[in-house]
C-alpha positions as CSV (number, residue, x, y, z in Angstrom):
1,X,132.6,79.7,89.8
2,X,129.4,79.0,91.5
3,X,128.5,76.9,94.3
4,X,127.5,74.2,92.4
5,X,130.3,74.1,90.0
6,X,132.5,74.3,93.2
7,X,131.1,71.2,94.5
8,X,131.0,69.3,91.6
9,X,134.7,70.1,91.3
10,X,135.1,68.7,94.7
11,X,133.5,65.6,93.9
12,X,135.5,65.2,91.1
13,X,138.9,65.3,93.3
14,X,137.8,63.7,95.9
15,X,136.7,60.7,93.0
16,X,140.4,61.1,91.3
17,X,141.8,60.7,94.8
18,X,140.0,57.6,96.3
19,X,140.0,55.8,92.9
20,X,143.8,56.0,92.3
21,X,144.5,54.3,95.4
22,X,141.6,52.0,95.2
23,X,142.8,48.2,94.7
24,X,139.6,46.7,94.8
25,X,138.4,48.8,92.1
26,X,141.3,48.5,90.1
27,X,141.0,44.0,90.7
28,X,138.1,44.0,89.7
29,X,137.9,46.3,86.6
30,X,135.2,49.0,87.9
31,X,135.1,52.3,86.6
32,X,133.5,55.6,88.1
33,X,131.5,56.8,85.6
34,X,129.6,59.2,87.3
35,X,130.0,61.5,90.0
36,X,128.3,64.7,91.6
37,X,127.5,65.6,95.5
38,X,125.6,62.7,97.2
39,X,125.6,60.3,94.0
40,X,128.4,58.0,92.3
41,X,127.4,55.6,89.7
42,X,130.3,52.4,88.9
43,X,130.4,50.3,86.3
44,X,131.5,46.5,86.3
45,X,132.1,44.2,83.4
46,X,131.0,40.1,84.4
47,X,134.6,38.1,83.8
48,X,134.4,34.4,83.5
49,X,136.4,34.6,86.9
50,X,133.3,36.2,89.0
51,X,131.3,33.7,88.1
52,X,129.7,30.8,90.6
53,X,128.7,27.1,90.1
54,X,125.6,27.8,88.2
55,X,127.6,30.1,86.0
56,X,126.3,33.4,87.0
57,X,127.8,36.1,88.7
58,X,128.7,35.7,92.4
59,X,126.0,37.8,94.8
60,X,129.0,39.0,96.5
61,X,130.4,40.7,93.7
62,X,127.3,42.1,92.9
63,X,126.7,43.7,96.6
64,X,130.8,44.8,96.0
65,X,130.0,47.1,93.3
66,X,126.9,48.6,95.3
67,X,129.2,49.1,97.8
68,X,132.0,50.9,95.6
69,X,128.9,53.3,94.3
70,X,128.1,54.0,97.6
71,X,131.3,54.7,99.2
72,X,131.9,57.3,96.4
73,X,128.4,59.0,96.7
74,X,129.2,59.3,100.4
75,X,132.4,60.8,100.5
76,X,131.7,63.3,97.3
77,X,131.5,65.5,99.9
78,X,134.7,65.7,101.1
79,X,134.2,64.5,104.4
80,X,135.8,61.0,105.5
81,X,132.9,58.4,105.4
82,X,132.4,55.0,106.4
83,X,129.9,52.5,105.7
84,X,127.9,51.4,109.2
85,X,126.1,49.0,107.4
86,X,123.8,48.1,104.4
87,X,120.9,45.3,103.3
88,X,121.0,43.7,99.8
89,X,118.7,42.3,97.7
90,X,119.6,40.2,94.6
91,X,116.8,40.1,92.2
92,X,118.1,38.5,89.0
93,X,121.1,36.8,87.7
94,X,123.9,38.7,85.9
95,X,126.2,36.7,83.4
96,X,129.7,37.1,81.8
97,X,130.2,39.8,79.6
98,X,127.6,41.8,80.9
99,X,128.0,45.4,81.8
100,X,126.4,46.6,85.1
101,X,126.5,49.5,86.8
102,X,125.4,50.7,90.2
103,X,124.0,53.8,90.9
104,X,124.1,55.4,94.2
105,X,121.7,58.7,95.5
106,X,121.6,60.0,99.1
107,X,118.3,59.5,100.5
108,X,119.2,61.2,103.9
109,X,122.9,63.0,105.0
110,X,123.1,64.4,108.6
111,X,126.5,65.9,110.5
112,X,127.5,61.9,110.9
113,X,124.7,59.5,110.0
114,X,123.8,58.9,106.3
115,X,121.4,56.5,104.5
116,X,122.4,56.3,100.6
117,X,119.7,54.0,98.4
118,X,122.3,52.0,95.2
119,X,120.2,50.3,92.3
120,X,122.2,47.6,90.1
121,X,121.1,47.3,86.1
122,X,122.5,45.6,83.5
123,X,122.8,47.3,80.3
124,X,119.3,46.3,79.2
125,X,118.4,48.7,82.3
126,X,116.8,45.1,84.2
127,X,117.5,45.7,87.8
128,X,120.2,42.8,89.1
129,X,120.0,44.1,92.6
130,X,118.8,46.7,95.3
131,X,121.1,48.0,98.1
132,X,120.9,50.3,101.1
133,X,123.5,51.3,102.8
134,X,124.3,53.2,106.2
135,X,126.9,55.7,106.8
136,X,129.2,57.2,109.2
137,X,131.1,60.4,108.7
138,X,134.3,61.1,110.9
139,X,133.8,64.9,111.4
140,X,137.2,67.1,110.7
141,X,138.8,64.5,108.1
142,X,138.6,65.2,104.8
143,X,139.4,63.0,101.6
144,X,141.5,65.9,99.6
145,X,142.8,69.3,100.8
146,X,139.7,71.8,100.5
């Protein structure tokens, strides 16, 4: 097996372990649709119970979707990583029945600090939100046994 294949297999094992106990993802109907070292995509279909008083998806739930992709991308290297902060800009509405996809990609990953960009789009490819997350690695703590 090549180094790339080993890294990909490890990212998939991390995804599987995290998702098995990810109560928030399950409650919100999220699915991890793609994973690779330093990147992840998570999908969520907007349900009626996610709508605000204006009939569009609550912005906090869109941010949660982006945060979920951020978490999977950060941890894909099998070093326990937590968010140290993030910014989110909501660019457009999401409506009931729409499937949203949050795609996260590493911008920079050092020994402890990381920076990730996440874009949330609808099925038509329209950008719904952009999210920039900062992460902190818990050195020496693995998500799954190596």
